[in-house]
N, C-alpha and C positions, 0 to 999 in steps of 0.2 A: 573522536567527538570533541566539540568545544564546550565552553562554559554554558552556552545557551542552546546551541544547535546539536541535536543528536543525529542518528542515522536517518531520520525521517523528518527533519526540520526542527523548528523551535516549538516544542510541545510542552504543555503544562496545564494546571488548573486555571481556568479563566479568572482574571483579576486577583490571582494569588501568586503564581509563579510566572504567568504570562499576562501582562496587562495592556491596556490601550496605549499607554505611553511607549511600550516596546514597539507596538505596531506602528505608531506614528514615527518613531525614530528610524525604524527599518524603511518606512516609506521615504523619509527625508534622505536617507542614505542612497536608496536605489535611484531616486529622481536626480540626485547629484552625480552619483558614481558613473553611470553610463554616458554622461555628457562630459566627463572629466578625463584628463590624460591618464589617470590612475587605472582606468579600465583597460587601457591599451588598445581600444577599438574605436574610440570616438573621433569623428572628423570634426573640423571646425564648424560650429553652428549646429551640431547634432542635437536633436531633441529626444530625450529618453521616451520610449514607448514600452509600457508594461501591461500585460493582459492579466486579469484577476478573476478568479472564481472562488466560490465558497460553498460549504455544505449548509445543512438546515439547522445547525445549532443556534440557539438564541444569541449567543455571544459572537457568532460569525458576522452579524451585521455591525456590531460595535467595532470589531477588529477591522472589518472592511472599510468603514468610514474613517477610522483613525489612520489606516494605511494610506488611503487615497488622499487624505488631508496632507500628510507628510510628503507624499509623492508629488502632488501638484504644487505644494509650497516650494519645492526644490526645482520646479520647472518641468517636471515630467508629465506625460499624458497617460491617463489611466483608461484602459479599455475594459469595460465591465461585461463579463459573461453571466454574472449573477449566480443563482444556484445551479451548479453543474458539477461534473465529476472531475477528479484529479487527472485521469488520462485525457479528458477533453482539453484541459488547460495545456498539457504537454503537447498535444496535437496542434492546437492553435498557435502556441508559442513558436513552434518549429515551422509550421506551414506558412504563417503570415509574417515571419521574420521579425518578431518582437525582440527587444533587448533581453527581456526575461519574462517569466510568468510567475504568478503567485497563486497558491491554493491555500485557502483558509479552512483547515479541517484537522481534526484529530482522529481521522480514519475510523477504526473500530472502537475507540474509547467512548466512555459515557459522555452525555451532553455537558457535564460540568467541565470537561477538558476541552481544549482547543489547540490549534497549532498553525504555524505559518511555514508552508513548504515553498522553497524557492527553486525555480526551474530555469535552466539556461536556454539560449536561443536555439539549441538543437533538440529541445524537449526532454532533456535529461536533468537529473538532480544537479544542482549547482555545485561547482568544485570547492574543495576544502580551502583553497587559497582565498577565494572571495569570501567564504564564510568567516575566515580568520580576520579579514579586513572589517567586515561588518561587526564582529564581536569587539574588535579594538575600538570602533566608533561608539558602540553601545556603552562601553565602560569608560572611555577616555575622551569622547567628543572629537571635534575636528583636530585638536592638537595631537591626538594619538595617531592621526593620519599624516602628520608632518606639516599641517597647515598652521599658519600664524594667525589664528582666530579662535574664538571660543566655540563657535558652532558653524555649521555649513552655511554658505550664503543662501539667502532666499531670493526667489524670483519676484519681479515686480512688473506691473503693466501687462503688456501683451506676452511677456515671457512666462507668466503664471501658467501652469499646466491646465489642460482641459480634461473633462470626463466624457467619455464616449460610450454610449450604449452599444455593446457589441454582440447582441444576440445572434447576429448573422454568423459569427464564428462558431457558436455552439451548434447552430443549424447545419453548418458545413461539416462539423464533426459527425452529426447524426447521419448525414448523407454518406459520409465516408464509410461508416459502419455498415450501412445498408448495402453499399457497393461491393463489400467483401463476400457476400453470400452468393453461392452458385446455384442454390436451389430455392424453390418456394416451400414454405412451411405450412401451407394451407390445410394439410390433413392432420396437423399435429396440435394437440392441446398442451399449452405451455404455461406453467406457473412461474410467477416472478415475485420474489420477496425483496422489496426495495429498502428495507431497514429504516423506513421513515427518513431516508437520507437523500443524497444527491441524485441517485439513479431514478428517483420518482419522476423527474422531468424528461428522462431520456429512454429508459429501458422499454416501457410499454410502446412508445412511438416506433422504436426500431423493430420490435417483434411483430407488431400489427402491420407495419409496412411490408414485412417479409411474408405476410399471409397467415401467421399463426393465430389460432384461437387463443387469446391471451387472458389469463386469470391473474389478478394482481392482489397481493396483500401487503400490509405495512407501507402504504403509500399516502399517508395522511400526516405529514410532519407538523408538529406544533412548537418546535424549538426545544422541547424537553424530552421527546420520545425517540430520538435517533439512537439506533442500536438497542433499544429497550426491549428485551425478549424478542428480538427480531433480527433478521439478516444472517449473514454468514457465520456469526459467532453464536447464534441461537437457532439452530437448524430445525429443532423439533416441530415448530409451528408449520414450517413448510412441508416437512415429512408427512404430517397429518393432513395438511391441505391437499397434497398430491394424491393421497389415498382416497380421501373423502370425495374429491371431485373427479376421480378416475382420470388423472392427467397422464400424459405420456412422459413428461419430464418436468422438473422444477429447477430454478436457478435462484440462489440467494446471494445478494451483494452486501458489502459493508457500507459504512457511512459515506465514504467518498467513492465507492464503486471501483476500487482498484483490485478487489478480490471477488472471486466467485466460488461458491461451493454448490454442487449440483445434488439433486435428488432423483433417483431413478424411478421407473414406473411402479415399483413395488414399495416406494417410500423409504428406500435405503440411501444413506448418505454416500455421496461420491465426492471425496475430498480432493485436495490439490495433488496428492500423490497419484490417485486414480486418474486424474485429469492429465497429468504429465505422461502417464503410460498411454492413455487413449490417443492423445494428440501426437506424442512421439512415435508411437507405432504407426499411426496413419501417415506421418511424414516419411517414415522409413519405407513403408509400402509404396509410396509414390516417388521414391528416390529424391526426397526433398528434406532430408534430415542432415544438415551440415555436420561433417565429421562423425556421423553416426553416433552422436553424443547428446545426452540430456543432462542439463546442469541441475543439481539438487543441492540441498543443504544438509548439515549434519543432523538435522531433526527429521529427515525423511525416513519413512518406515522400511524395515528390512523386507517387507512384502513387496514394495516397489522394486527393490534391487533384484529380488529373485525373478520377478516378472520380466524386468528388462534383460536379465541374463538369458532367460528362456527365449526372448524375442531376438537375441543377438544384438542388443543395443548397449553401447557403452555409456558410462555416466561418470561425472565428477561431483565432488562435494565442495561447498563453500561454507563460510560462516553464515549464520542466520541473518537474513535481511535482503530485501529485493535489490538494494543498492549493490551488494557484493555479488549477487547472482548476475546482474546486468554487467558489472565490470568484468567478470570472468567471461561472459558471452562475447563482449566486445573484444577483449584481449585475445581470445582464442578462436573467434569466428563461429561460435556455436549459435544455434537458431532457436532453441527452446530451453527454458529453465523456470524453476519455480519452487514454491513452498507448499507444505501440507495445508497451510492456512488458506490457500486459494489464490495467492499471488502467482500468476502464471504470465511469463513474458514471452511473447512471440515476436522476435526481433525483426522479422520481415515486415510486420505491420505496426509495431509500436515500440516506444522506448521505455515503457513502464508496464507494470501489471495493469490489465484492463479487464474488469469483470464482465462487461457486456460483450466485448470482443471474444473473451474466452467462451462465453455462453454460445455465441454464434458459431464458433469453431466446433464446439461439441455438437450442436445441431447439424452442422455440415456432415459430421460422421454418422449421426443417427439416420439422417435422411439418405445420404449417399450409400450407406451399407445396407439400409433397410433392416437394421438390427436395433433392438432396444438397448438403452444405455447399460442396463444390468449385464447384458452379454458382452458388450464392448469392454467393460471394466472388470469382468470376472477373473481374468488372470492375476489381478492384484489381490492377494489374500493378506489382509492386514494383520500384523502381529499386535497383540494387546499392548497398549501404551497408557501410562499414567502421567498426567501433566499437573504440576503443582506450582504455585507462585507464592512468594512471601515478600511483603514490602519491607524495605530496609532504608536506612539513611545513607550509609556508605557502602556502595556495591563492591568496590575494590577491596575494602577491608574485610568484608565477609568472604569474598572469593579466596583471599589469601590467609584467612584464619587457619592456624595449624590444626585445630580440631575438625574444621570443615574439610580441609584437604585430606586428613587422615581417614575421616569417615567416607569420603568419596572413593578413596583407594580401596577401603575395606569392602564397600558395596560392589565395586567393579570386580574384585576378586571373587566375591560370592556368586556373581552372575556368570563369570567365566565366558565361554563362547555361546552360552544359551540366551544372551541378551546384552543390554548395554544401559548405562546411565550417563546422562549429560547434565551439567550444571552450567548455567550461563546467565549473564547480565542482560536484562532487557535494554534495548537501544532507545526506547521511547518513554519508559516509566521507571520510578525508583523501586525496581522489583528484581529479585533473583528468581529464575525459573528452573524447575527440576523436571527432567523427562526420564522415565524408566520404561524400557522395552524388554519384554520377556515372553516366553511361550504361554504363561498363565497370567490372567488378569490379577489374581490374588497376590502374586509375587510383585507385580508392578506397584500395586497400591501399598503393600507393606513396606517395600524399600523406599518409595517416594516419601512416605510419612516418616520413616526413620531419618531420612535426609533433612526434612523440614524441622524435626525435633532437634537435630544437631545444630542447625542454623539458629533456631530460636534461643538455644542455650549457650551459644558460643561467646567467647570473650568480646568479639567485635560488636555483637549486639548489646552486650551488657555495658560496654563502654560508652554507648550513645546517651 
């Protein structure tokens, strides 16, 4: 991770750690870079083309306008998808051969935060080398790039970039999702929780086109209510909604719709680990599971691994983060991977987690098997887990604090083979996360709280 960009873009509190000047300067850089020899791809006279989407946060409009102002000032053309999902930007960037894509979103974070995610021409997260060049420019201007000038050149006259309404790109993405379904969903009652986020413009249209009787909640964004007691990180409202309306299934997305958490017909949560099993097992049954392997992270539940073992499916673990999952999949040729949080990557169809795509693939299994989701997911019996987070100023100092290291070793010894404890840095927030897994919920809560108390009292925290 760099100074500004983490594992999922440049993210922070709007106008505090991430402001409109950052967005403007990133736009200035992108508009210039892809038309310069530094990118290694520009042909003489090449005009930069960037496709841009945003979620429903109030600050997304501010960042969008600032980014576009910088981009066009440098001579690049901005193609606007407006409010849309992160996976749609990835799809359009690759399908329509843009130089890059930009998504303005802080995903599942509250509305006060925002982020700038950069996507390459293949629809993947942009490479670290390019991020390094961007950060050099943000800190040192044009001279930091080896140019003999104070700032990047601006375009004039007809060379100034143009702004193009590109709703057609978003519509093409919707059509692509619809084309992936093999069945009609007309006999199914489906609930959708759009988190008052980006999926409100897409999810209902897709499921109604596929014939489902669709019931939607949290699809009235006002700029301040994205993810507010809604969506994949607040699943209780959808659980109640599914039961009250007697629905067959429910799907909850996060703010930018790259996650999906499901709810079965009984109102029980079906998380990312369940989903990996359901879809991985279906792929294996149809001889379509590359390397007979599912890619998971170190945070996946022991219940998933037991179910995969019983199904004769192999698995590997990566560091937490969909970027690391995707890199492992590409390197080793695997076809499915994901996180308990609902990031599920199906590499045959997408380069990133796509919540609506995931929901479609779950529906395909429900309809094709004629079985309820509860039965499809039943082999995964989740071990109790406790998740705790604590905000810190220096994540590395806390992780290496001697008292914290000693306490972590002590708790691992106490758990033995009956569970596990993980301590990790968030890739998107100034937060340390604790996860404890054991056979009893009371044990997980006790040990997680002990770990938090140790962190609160450690020397690294007191030194701040």
